[in-house]
N, C-alpha and C positions, 0 to 999 in steps of 0.2 A: 504494500499500500504506500501510497505518496505521503511523505512526511508532512506535507502542508495539510492534506486532508485529515491525518491523525491530529494534528495541532488544532484545526478548526473543529474538530469532533469533540475533544477533549479538554482543551485549554479554556479556562473559565475567564470570561469577560468582565466579570464583577468580582469583589472580594467574597470569600466564603461567608463572612458575617453577614453581608447583606443578602446572600443567597438564602440565608437561613432566616433572617428578619423579615424579608418580604412575605413568605408563605405565612409566617406566623401572624403579620398584620391582616392578611387577607383572611386568614382562618377565623381570628377573632371576629372581623367584620361581618363574615358569612354567618357565623354563630348568632350574632346580635340581630342581623338583618331577617334571618329565617325565623327567629324567634318573634321579632315584631310582625312579620308578615302573617303569621298565624300557622295553625297546625295543618291545615288543608295543603299548603305548599309541600308538605313532606311525603303525603301518601295519596291523597284523594285527587289525582291530578286530572284536570280537563286539559283539552288540547292547548289553552292559554298558558296554563302552569307549566306544561311541558316545554312549550317554547321558551318560556321566561327562564326556567333551569338550564335549559341547553345553551341559552344566549350567555346567561350568567357565567358558566364556566368559560366560555370564550372571552368574555369581557375581563374576567380577572386573571387570565392566562398571562397577559403581558406584565400586569402587576406582579405576578409571582416569578417570572422569568427575567424580567427587565431587558436589557438590551443583549442578553446572552442566550444564544440558541445552541450551546454546547451539550452533548449528552451528559457530561459531568454535572453541569448546572442544572438539568432537568432531573437528574437522579438526585442531586441534593436537595432540590425544591421538593420533589416526589416523598423522599425519605422524611424530610422535616414534617411535612404534612401528616404522614403516617405515624410518626413517632409521637408527635403532639397529640393527635387524636387517640392514640393508645393511652397516654397518660391522663388525658382529660376524662376519657371514659372510665378509666380505672379509679380516678380520684372522686368522680361523681358517684361511683357506684358506692361508697361509704359515707356519702353526705347527702341525706335526703333533701334538706333544705335547699341547698345549693343546685341540685339536680332539679327540683321543681321550679327554682328561679330561671335556670336555663332552659328547660324543656316545657315548663307550664304546667297546669293542672289538667285533669280530664274534664270534659264538658259532658253533661248530660243533655241529649238531643231528644229523646223520648223519656217520658217519666210516666209510669204507671198507665202506658197506652196512649198518652197524649203527647203529640209532637209539640215540642218547645220552640215556636216559631221565632221568638226573640233569640234564642241560641242559634238557631240555624242562620238568621241574619247576621249575628255577630261573627260567625265562622265562615260566613259567606259560602253556605252550603245550600243548594237549591233542593226543592222537594224532589225533583227528578233524580238528582244525585243521590240523596238519601234512598230513595225507593231502589235504585240502581244497586247501591251497595247492600240492601237488604236482600235483593234477589241473588247477589253473588253468594250470600251465606245460606240461601236455601229458603227464604221467606218469599212466599206468593204475593203478599200484600203487607203494608205497614200495620194493618189492623191485628196481625199475628205477633206483633212486637210488643213486649211489656216495657222493656227499657233499652236504649241505645246511648251508648257512651262513646264519644270522640276522645281516644287516647291522645297523650302528648306526642307520639310517635306519628299522629295522624291517621291511624285505622280507626274504623269504627266497628265497635263490638255490639252485636245485637243479642238480646235475651228474650226467649219466646214466653208468651203468656202461659202461666200454669193455671189449670182449672182449679176452682175452688173445690173445697171437700164435698159441697152440696152438688155442684156439677158432676164431680166424679161418681158420687153415690147414684145420682140420676142416671148417668150413662150406664153404670153397672146394672141398675135396675131394669132398664130398658134392654139390655143384652140378656139378662135373665128371662124377661118376659119373651123375648124373641125366641130364646131356646125352648121355653115352655109351649109356646105356640106352635114352633116346629114339632115338638114330641107329640102334641095333641093331635096336630094333622096326621102324623105317622100313624098315631093309634087309630085314627078313624078310617085310614084307608087299608 
């Protein structure tokens, strides 16, 4: 290989300290920015959200690498992001209050079978998106849902309505009556 090519590929155009500082600043900015943007940006993506996330990565690329397009610079930037993320996740694991500050709290979207329209509006989730998420988890309609919670990571967890003891007993009695009716029909014939 040509020595100029090797030099261009691996020679850092910026000091190592700057190559480490740039991803740290961008990482902190993105954590704060995504926290302020809301939970939906993390998982419940519509086409507009996806476009924003894809262009966001391109927008911060130059801030991370600067005027350095070397392989070494890219590896240092990527390694810095991976290492910082590893330590942040490990640190947050043992610090619940700080984790809630960074990630936010869960938000109840359906409570006792009633859709909380104000919570949907706050989280910028449409009824169509909520229904689509419910369908993905096996619910035919939102009428089957007792509770839905938007988790800090952006996923929506749905919990089915449970029949009351009276409704269960009623169902059991109807099933027994059906059995008795079938047995009587069998005896008559």
